[in-house]
N, C-alpha and C positions, 0 to 999 in steps of 0.2 A: 395397559400393554400397544405400543404404536404399531399401527399397520403399519405395512411395507413400503406403500406409498406414501406416508407420512415421513418414514425414516427416509427416502428416496429423495423426498423435496428438502429435507432438513440438512439434507449432503448436500444442496445445490444452493444454498443461502448465498454463498459469495460468486456462484456462476460456473463452479467448476466441480468436478466428482473428485474426491480424494484418492490419491494415488493407492493402487494396490501393488506391493511389491509382491516379485514372484519368487518363490524359493531360489536362495542361494541367489540371487541378483546383488551386485555389488551397487555400494554407496554411491551416488550421482552417477549412474549408469547413462549412454545416450537416452533412452524413455524418459528418465526421472528429469534428465535438464530439460528435453522437450517439453516436457509437462509444467516446470516451473517459468520456461520460456511462454510457453501460450497464457500461463496466467498473469504473469508481467506485462507481456502485452494486450492484453485485454483492460488491464486495470490500467494501465498509459493511455490506452483509448479514450477510456471511460471518462479519466481526467482530462484528456482534450478535449473532450466534447463539451464537460462542463464547463472550460472555459469559452469555447465558443457560445456556449447557450448564453453564458455572461456580457460577453462581448455587443451581441443580438439584444440583451434585455437592457442595457444601459442606450446604447444609441435607440433602441423601439420608446423607452421611458424616460429617455433625459427632457426634462421641459423646463423653462424657467417660469417656474411658479411666481406670481406675483406677491403671495404668503410667504412670508419668512420663516412661517414654523414650518408651513408645508416643503419649502424649499431644503430646511435645515433635515426633514424627517429624509428626504430624498437623497439627500449628502450622506447620510450617516448610513441607509442603508447601502448605498454604492461605495463607501469608504469599507463596511462588512464584506459587501463580495470582493470586493477587490484584496484584503487581508486574504479570506480564504483562498483567491486564487492564488496568492504570493505563495502560502503554503503548497497549495498544489504543485505549484510550479520546482519548487525545492524537491518532493518526492518527485517528480516527472525524471528530474535530475538524475536522483538515487536509483528508481528504476533503472535509469540509461547505464547507470552505472554498474550494477546489478547484471544487467544480462551481457556487459561486457565481462563481468568475472563468469559467466556463464560460457562464453564464445571461449574465455582464456581456460575454460577447465578448475576455475579457482573456487568456485562457488560449494556453499555449503559446507563449509570448514570455517570454525570460530576462528576469529582473526588475535584473540588474545593467549588460546592453550592449544590450539590447531585439531581440537576433537571434531567430529562428524558435530552439526547443529542440530539437526535430525528432521526428517519430511515432516511431520506434523506440524513442529514448529516453524519451518519455513513457510507451510501452506499458512499458516497462520498470521505471518509477519514474512512477506517474499524477500524483504530487503535487509531480511536479520545478517547480521555479521559475527554476533556472538552468541555462543550456547546458553543456554538457560542458566547456568551457574555462573559464568562469566558475567553476564548481565545485570544477573540478581546482586552480586559484588560490586558491581558498577555501581548500580543504584543504592546499596546501602553506601559506599564512599560517599556517593555525590550526596546524600542526607546530611552523612555528618559533617561536610564541608558547608552545607547550606546551614546548619543550625547554628 
């Protein structure tokens, strides 16, 4: 049986305390929106720090190796880092769009069917725009089209 300290630390794996709903609290109330704004801003900050780290790494490690194999290895490493940063850049854009949805009070509702996405799903994927049912259907359709 997990100890209380272990349970607490497992809840902080992503760096936030899961939201505890108050009895009778309306979905996407002001405290809920503030909770998700905090999660998204922290995530965005971490991604931006990673971009800075990459820039500094590439500046510090850039060298013109005389050996073609060493040069190729460094170019491959830089290429992988840049691809990862490009994915993160797109994610930062999606985080900004999600923060705007929160500001507009449109956050937390499924784009497809309009039902509540759910707090736990949003904590797992704060940029989610579909409820679990619509996301599952979309993935099934994607598999059928892809095969």
